[in-house]
ZAKEFI-11031 format. One record per residue (C-alpha): residue number from 1; x, y, z. Coordinates in steps of 0.25 Angstrom, whole numbers, plus 5000, padded with zeros to 4 digits. Each point is the difference from the previous one (the first is absolute). Layout:
<recs>
rec num:NUM; c1:X; c2:Y; c3:Z
...
</recs>
This chain:
<recs>
rec num:1; c1:5000; c2:5000; c3:5000
rec num:2; c1:5005; c2:5014; c3:4997
rec num:3; c1:5006; c2:5008; c3:5011
rec num:4; c1:4990; c2:5011; c3:4999
rec num:5; c1:4988; c2:4990; c3:5000
rec num:6; c1:5005; c2:4994; c3:5013
rec num:7; c1:5001; c2:5014; c3:5006
rec num:8; c1:4987; c2:5004; c3:4995
rec num:9; c1:4993; c2:4988; c3:5006
rec num:10; c1:5007; c2:5003; c3:5013
rec num:11; c1:4995; c2:5014; c3:5000
rec num:12; c1:4985; c2:4995; c3:4998
rec num:13; c1:5001; c2:4990; c3:5011
rec num:14; c1:5006; c2:5011; c3:5010
rec num:15; c1:4988; c2:5009; c3:4996
rec num:16; c1:4990; c2:4990; c3:5003
rec num:17; c1:5006; c2:4996; c3:5013
rec num:18; c1:5001; c2:5015; c3:5004
rec num:19; c1:4985; c2:5001; c3:4997
rec num:20; c1:4997; c2:4988; c3:5009
rec num:21; c1:5008; c2:5006; c3:5011
rec num:22; c1:4992; c2:5013; c3:4999
rec num:23; c1:4987; c2:4993; c3:5000
rec num:24; c1:5004; c2:4992; c3:5013
rec num:25; c1:5004; c2:5012; c3:5007
rec num:26; c1:4987; c2:5007; c3:4997
rec num:27; c1:4993; c2:4988; c3:5005
rec num:28; c1:5009; c2:4999; c3:5013
rec num:29; c1:4997; c2:5015; c3:5003
rec num:30; c1:4985; c2:4998; c3:4998
rec num:31; c1:5000; c2:4988; c3:5009
rec num:32; c1:5009; c2:5007; c3:5011
rec num:33; c1:4990; c2:5012; c3:5000
rec num:34; c1:4988; c2:4991; c3:5002
rec num:35; c1:5007; c2:4992; c3:5011
rec num:36; c1:5005; c2:5013; c3:5007
rec num:37; c1:4985; c2:5006; c3:5000
rec num:38; c1:4995; c2:4988; c3:5007
rec num:39; c1:5011; c2:4997; c3:5009
rec num:40; c1:4999; c2:5005; c3:5015
rec num:41; c1:5009; c2:5012; c3:5003
rec num:42; c1:5010; c2:4998; c3:5010
rec num:43; c1:4995; c2:5012; c3:5009
rec num:44; c1:4985; c2:5001; c3:5001
rec num:45; c1:4993; c2:5014; c3:5000
rec num:46; c1:4993; c2:5003; c3:5013
rec num:47; c1:4985; c2:4998; c3:5000
rec num:48; c1:4993; c2:5014; c3:4999
rec num:49; c1:4986; c2:4995; c3:4998
rec num:50; c1:4991; c2:5009; c3:5009
rec num:51; c1:4991; c2:4992; c3:5009
rec num:52; c1:4985; c2:5002; c3:4998
rec num:53; c1:4993; c2:5012; c3:5006
rec num:54; c1:4990; c2:4991; c3:5008
rec num:55; c1:5005; c2:4987; c3:5004
rec num:56; c1:4990; c2:4989; c3:5003
rec num:57; c1:4996; c2:4999; c3:5015
rec num:58; c1:5009; c2:4991; c3:5007
rec num:59; c1:5012; c2:5001; c3:4991
rec num:60; c1:5013; c2:5001; c3:5008
rec num:61; c1:5009; c2:5012; c3:4997
rec num:62; c1:5014; c2:5002; c3:5005
rec num:63; c1:5002; c2:5014; c3:5005
rec num:64; c1:4986; c2:5005; c3:4997
rec num:65; c1:4998; c2:5014; c3:4995
rec num:66; c1:4986; c2:5006; c3:5000
rec num:67; c1:5004; c2:5009; c3:4988
rec num:68; c1:5004; c2:4988; c3:4992
rec num:69; c1:4992; c2:4988; c3:5005
rec num:70; c1:4986; c2:5006; c3:5003
rec num:71; c1:4990; c2:5009; c3:4993
rec num:72; c1:4998; c2:5014; c3:5006
rec num:73; c1:4991; c2:5001; c3:5011
rec num:74; c1:4985; c2:5000; c3:4996
rec num:75; c1:4997; c2:5014; c3:5006
rec num:76; c1:5011; c2:5006; c3:4992
rec num:77; c1:4993; c2:4996; c3:4987
rec num:78; c1:4987; c2:5007; c3:5002
rec num:79; c1:4993; c2:5005; c3:4988
rec num:80; c1:4991; c2:5013; c3:4999
rec num:81; c1:4987; c2:4999; c3:4993
rec num:82; c1:4990; c2:5011; c3:4997
rec num:83; c1:4986; c2:4996; c3:5001
rec num:84; c1:4992; c2:5002; c3:4987
rec num:85; c1:4986; c2:5002; c3:4998
rec num:86; c1:4991; c2:4987; c3:5002
rec num:87; c1:5012; c2:4992; c3:5007
rec num:88; c1:4997; c2:4993; c3:5013
rec num:89; c1:5009; c2:4993; c3:5010
rec num:90; c1:4997; c2:4987; c3:4994
rec num:91; c1:5003; c2:5004; c3:4986
rec num:92; c1:5013; c2:5007; c3:5004
rec num:93; c1:5004; c2:4987; c3:5008
rec num:94; c1:4998; c2:4992; c3:4987
rec num:95; c1:5008; c2:5009; c3:4992
rec num:96; c1:5012; c2:4998; c3:5009
rec num:97; c1:4997; c2:4986; c3:5003
rec num:98; c1:4999; c2:5002; c3:5015
rec num:99; c1:4988; c2:4997; c3:5010
rec num:100; c1:4991; c2:5012; c3:5004
rec num:101; c1:5004; c2:4998; c3:5014
rec num:102; c1:5015; c2:5003; c3:4997
rec num:103; c1:4995; c2:5014; c3:4994
rec num:104; c1:4992; c2:5003; c3:5012
rec num:105; c1:5010; c2:4996; c3:5010
rec num:106; c1:5011; c2:5009; c3:4994
rec num:107; c1:4991; c2:5012; c3:4996
rec num:108; c1:4991; c2:5004; c3:5013
rec num:109; c1:4992; c2:5009; c3:4991
rec num:110; c1:4994; c2:4988; c3:4993
rec num:111; c1:4994; c2:4994; c3:5013
rec num:112; c1:4986; c2:5006; c3:4997
rec num:113; c1:5000; c2:4991; c3:4988
rec num:114; c1:5000; c2:5010; c3:4990
rec num:115; c1:5010; c2:5008; c3:4991
rec num:116; c1:4999; c2:5014; c3:4995
rec num:117; c1:5004; c2:5003; c3:4985
rec num:118; c1:5013; c2:5008; c3:5000
rec num:119; c1:5005; c2:4995; c3:5013
rec num:120; c1:5014; c2:4994; c3:5001
rec num:121; c1:5002; c2:4987; c3:5007
rec num:122; c1:5012; c2:4990; c3:5001
rec num:123; c1:5000; c2:4986; c3:4995
rec num:124; c1:5009; c2:4989; c3:5007
rec num:125; c1:5008; c2:4991; c3:4990
rec num:126; c1:4992; c2:4988; c3:5005
rec num:127; c1:4989; c2:4997; c3:5010
rec num:128; c1:5003; c2:5002; c3:5015
rec num:129; c1:4999; c2:5009; c3:5011
rec num:130; c1:5010; c2:5009; c3:5008
rec num:131; c1:5000; c2:4998; c3:5015
rec num:132; c1:5008; c2:5006; c3:5012
rec num:133; c1:5009; c2:4990; c3:5007
rec num:134; c1:4998; c2:4998; c3:5015
rec num:135; c1:5012; c2:5002; c3:5009
rec num:136; c1:5009; c2:4988; c3:5001
rec num:137; c1:4994; c2:4993; c3:4988
rec num:138; c1:5008; c2:4993; c3:4990
rec num:139; c1:4998; c2:4995; c3:4985
rec num:140; c1:4996; c2:4986; c3:5005
rec num:141; c1:4989; c2:5005; c3:5010
rec num:142; c1:4994; c2:5009; c3:4990
rec num:143; c1:5000; c2:4989; c3:4990
rec num:144; c1:4992; c2:4991; c3:5010
rec num:145; c1:4991; c2:5011; c3:5004
rec num:146; c1:4996; c2:5003; c3:4985
rec num:147; c1:5001; c2:4986; c3:4995
rec num:148; c1:5010; c2:5003; c3:4989
rec num:149; c1:5013; c2:4993; c3:4998
rec num:150; c1:5012; c2:5007; c3:5007
rec num:151; c1:5009; c2:5000; c3:4988
rec num:152; c1:4989; c2:5006; c3:4991
rec num:153; c1:4998; c2:5011; c3:5010
rec num:154; c1:5015; c2:5003; c3:5001
rec num:155; c1:5001; c2:5001; c3:4985
rec num:156; c1:4988; c2:5009; c3:4999
rec num:157; c1:5007; c2:5010; c3:5009
rec num:158; c1:5013; c2:4999; c3:4992
rec num:159; c1:5008; c2:4991; c3:5009
rec num:160; c1:5002; c2:5011; c3:5009
rec num:161; c1:5000; c2:5002; c3:5015
rec num:162; c1:4986; c2:5000; c3:5007
rec num:163; c1:4995; c2:5015; c3:5000
rec num:164; c1:4989; c2:5007; c3:5006
rec num:165; c1:4990; c2:4995; c3:4990
rec num:166; c1:5000; c2:4988; c3:4990
rec num:167; c1:4992; c2:4996; c3:4988
rec num:168; c1:4993; c2:4987; c3:5002
rec num:169; c1:4998; c2:4994; c3:4986
rec num:170; c1:4987; c2:4993; c3:4995
rec num:171; c1:4991; c2:5003; c3:5012
rec num:172; c1:4986; c2:5001; c3:4996
rec num:173; c1:4994; c2:5007; c3:5013
rec num:174; c1:5002; c2:5013; c3:5008
rec num:175; c1:5007; c2:5000; c3:5013
rec num:176; c1:4990; c2:5008; c3:5007
rec num:177; c1:4985; c2:5003; c3:5000
rec num:178; c1:4995; c2:5009; c3:4989
rec num:179; c1:4990; c2:5006; c3:5010
rec num:180; c1:4999; c2:5001; c3:5015
rec num:181; c1:4993; c2:4987; c3:5004
rec num:182; c1:4996; c2:5005; c3:5014
rec num:183; c1:4985; c2:5004; c3:5003
rec num:184; c1:5005; c2:5011; c3:5009
rec num:185; c1:5014; c2:5004; c3:4994
rec num:186; c1:5011; c2:5002; c3:5010
rec num:187; c1:5007; c2:5010; c3:4991
rec num:188; c1:4992; c2:5012; c3:4996
rec num:189; c1:5000; c2:5015; c3:5000
rec num:190; c1:5012; c2:5008; c3:4995
rec num:191; c1:5014; c2:5002; c3:5007
rec num:192; c1:5000; c2:5015; c3:4998
rec num:193; c1:4990; c2:5011; c3:5005
rec num:194; c1:4995; c2:5003; c3:4985
rec num:195; c1:5001; c2:4994; c3:4987
rec num:196; c1:5014; c2:5000; c3:4994
rec num:197; c1:5007; c2:4999; c3:4986
rec num:198; c1:5005; c2:4986; c3:4997
rec num:199; c1:5014; c2:5003; c3:4996
rec num:200; c1:5005; c2:4986; c3:4999
rec num:201; c1:4990; c2:4988; c3:4998
rec num:202; c1:5001; c2:4986; c3:5005
rec num:203; c1:5007; c2:4989; c3:4991
rec num:204; c1:5010; c2:4998; c3:4989
rec num:205; c1:5003; c2:5013; c3:4993
rec num:206; c1:5010; c2:5010; c3:4994
rec num:207; c1:5008; c2:5007; c3:5011
rec num:208; c1:4998; c2:5015; c3:4999
rec num:209; c1:5015; c2:5003; c3:5003
rec num:210; c1:5008; c2:4987; c3:4996
rec num:211; c1:4992; c2:4998; c3:4988
rec num:212; c1:5000; c2:4985; c3:5002
rec num:213; c1:4988; c2:4990; c3:5003
rec num:214; c1:4999; c2:4997; c3:5015
rec num:215; c1:4990; c2:4994; c3:5009
rec num:216; c1:4993; c2:5010; c3:5010
rec num:217; c1:4994; c2:4994; c3:5012
rec num:218; c1:4990; c2:5011; c3:5004
rec num:219; c1:4995; c2:5013; c3:4996
rec num:220; c1:5007; c2:5014; c3:5001
rec num:221; c1:4990; c2:5011; c3:5004
rec num:222; c1:5005; c2:5015; c3:4999
rec num:223; c1:4999; c2:5008; c3:5013
rec num:224; c1:5007; c2:5011; c3:5006
rec num:225; c1:5010; c2:4997; c3:5011
rec num:226; c1:4994; c2:4999; c3:5013
rec num:227; c1:4986; c2:4996; c3:4995
rec num:228; c1:4993; c2:4990; c3:5010
rec num:229; c1:5000; c2:4986; c3:4996
rec num:230; c1:4988; c2:4992; c3:5005
rec num:231; c1:4997; c2:4985; c3:5002
rec num:232; c1:4992; c2:4994; c3:4990
rec num:233; c1:4993; c2:4990; c3:5009
rec num:234; c1:5000; c2:4995; c3:5014
rec num:235; c1:5013; c2:4992; c3:5004
rec num:236; c1:5012; c2:4998; c3:5008
rec num:237; c1:5013; c2:5007; c3:4998
rec num:238; c1:5010; c2:4989; c3:4996
rec num:239; c1:5012; c2:5009; c3:4997
rec num:240; c1:5003; c2:5015; c3:5002
rec num:241; c1:5014; c2:5005; c3:4997
rec num:242; c1:5011; c2:5001; c3:4989
rec num:243; c1:5000; c2:4989; c3:4990
rec num:244; c1:5010; c2:5001; c3:4988
rec num:245; c1:4995; c2:5005; c3:4987
rec num:246; c1:4986; c2:5003; c3:5007
rec num:247; c1:5006; c2:5010; c3:5009
rec num:248; c1:4991; c2:5003; c3:5012
rec num:249; c1:4990; c2:4989; c3:4999
rec num:250; c1:4987; c2:4996; c3:5007
rec num:251; c1:4994; c2:4986; c3:4998
rec num:252; c1:4986; c2:4997; c3:5004
rec num:253; c1:4994; c2:4985; c3:5001
rec num:254; c1:4985; c2:5000; c3:4998
rec num:255; c1:4990; c2:4989; c3:5001
rec num:256; c1:4998; c2:4989; c3:4988
rec num:257; c1:5015; c2:4999; c3:4998
rec num:258; c1:5002; c2:5015; c3:4995
rec num:259; c1:5011; c2:5009; c3:5002
rec num:260; c1:5003; c2:5015; c3:4996
rec num:261; c1:5013; c2:5007; c3:5000
rec num:262; c1:5003; c2:5015; c3:5000
rec num:263; c1:5014; c2:5004; c3:4996
rec num:264; c1:5009; c2:5012; c3:4998
rec num:265; c1:4994; c2:5006; c3:5013
rec num:266; c1:5006; c2:5013; c3:5006
rec num:267; c1:4994; c2:4997; c3:5014
rec num:268; c1:4994; c2:4987; c3:5007
rec num:269; c1:4989; c2:5002; c3:5010
rec num:270; c1:4997; c2:4985; c3:5004
rec num:271; c1:5008; c2:4989; c3:5006
rec num:272; c1:5001; c2:4985; c3:4998
rec num:273; c1:4988; c2:4992; c3:5006
rec num:274; c1:4991; c2:5012; c3:5001
rec num:275; c1:4986; c2:4999; c3:4995
rec num:276; c1:4995; c2:5010; c3:4990
rec num:277; c1:4986; c2:5004; c3:4994
rec num:278; c1:4997; c2:5003; c3:4986
rec num:279; c1:5004; c2:5015; c3:4997
rec num:280; c1:5010; c2:5001; c3:5012
rec num:281; c1:5012; c2:5008; c3:4998
rec num:282; c1:5013; c2:4991; c3:4998
rec num:283; c1:5010; c2:5011; c3:4996
rec num:284; c1:5003; c2:5010; c3:4990
rec num:285; c1:5004; c2:5000; c3:4985
rec num:286; c1:5015; c2:5001; c3:4999
rec num:287; c1:5012; c2:4998; c3:4990
rec num:288; c1:5007; c2:4989; c3:5007
rec num:289; c1:5006; c2:4987; c3:4994
rec num:290; c1:5003; c2:4997; c3:4986
rec num:291; c1:4988; c2:5007; c3:4992
rec num:292; c1:4997; c2:4997; c3:4985
rec num:293; c1:4995; c2:5014; c3:4998
rec num:294; c1:5007; c2:5013; c3:5005
rec num:295; c1:4987; c2:5007; c3:5005
rec num:296; c1:4995; c2:4998; c3:5014
rec num:297; c1:4990; c2:4988; c3:5000
rec num:298; c1:4994; c2:4989; c3:5008
rec num:299; c1:5003; c2:4986; c3:4995
rec num:300; c1:4988; c2:4991; c3:5004
rec num:301; c1:4999; c2:4985; c3:4999
rec num:302; c1:4990; c2:4989; c3:5002
rec num:303; c1:5004; c2:4986; c3:5002
rec num:304; c1:4994; c2:4987; c3:5004
rec num:305; c1:5005; c2:4988; c3:5008
rec num:306; c1:5003; c2:4988; c3:4991
rec num:307; c1:5009; c2:4987; c3:5000
rec num:308; c1:5010; c2:5009; c3:4993
rec num:309; c1:5000; c2:5011; c3:5011
rec num:310; c1:4994; c2:5014; c3:4999
rec num:311; c1:4996; c2:5001; c3:4985
rec num:312; c1:4998; c2:5014; c3:4994
rec num:313; c1:4986; c2:5004; c3:4994
rec num:314; c1:4995; c2:5012; c3:4992
rec num:315; c1:4996; c2:5010; c3:5011
rec num:316; c1:4990; c2:5006; c3:4991
rec num:317; c1:4991; c2:4987; c3:5001
rec num:318; c1:4998; c2:5005; c3:5014
rec num:319; c1:5000; c2:5015; c3:5001
rec num:320; c1:4987; c2:5007; c3:5001
rec num:321; c1:5005; c2:5014; c3:4997
rec num:322; c1:5000; c2:5006; c3:4986
rec num:323; c1:5014; c2:5001; c3:4994
rec num:324; c1:5003; c2:5014; c3:4994
rec num:325; c1:5005; c2:5000; c3:4985
</recs>
């Protein structure tokens, strides 16, 4: 064979061998990439998944954090609703998927069973009632009293320490009588010598200064400092003196398990154990204690004795004097 033919054949063979090597290299790189993509990486990335906002009841959580592991408290999620013409308590309750009792419990103005077009009410995120916490109680005792699971009660209040009031979920009843059941009411009359302006009503409402929703356990009646404060029924003085946020306070126990409280007094005219008659002077209007409004006023409460202690009621269910508007 001529020399140039042998050399030409050698070049052709080298060319095909080179193409074969290149194809194998591309295949090798492709396979390597696939293996790399599915192979475990030597150093794993930390798990950054955010836990769910509302963990199922009973789920153990290491180092629980209310902001992370629980929903916000029910009472921090109130919605405002302006009543339209033709709406009723029942129709509004259906609109927000709550029971009518939940609306009435959180809006004392609805206790007459009617709503007025144009009025504003608040809507809880789900059915339930807000109640005051008796002194010395814990979550378990509250849960037993209201027949609700302690973990649900805890979560409904944002997994936070027990406060002065709590929201009890899914309770289809009122915590107190809607009307005075006594044939002869033990609480009646008016705690001031003349009708007065209702500056701050009973129940859940927007605080006039802090601009946040809070529970007001009584009624604040405007009156000049030094105005006489009168007993609203026959009773026995259970307390008379300074008492924290109440300032100077007089507490009367009445028949039928009723109690009245007169707070922020300037002077006190009675002593513990003293029997008083309806209309008797207990003291004078003052500005002591921690007041929710800056003006001089009487903070007046009506409570009834129950298995949960002395539970606050709306004083306007009892008072027999006209309230100034």
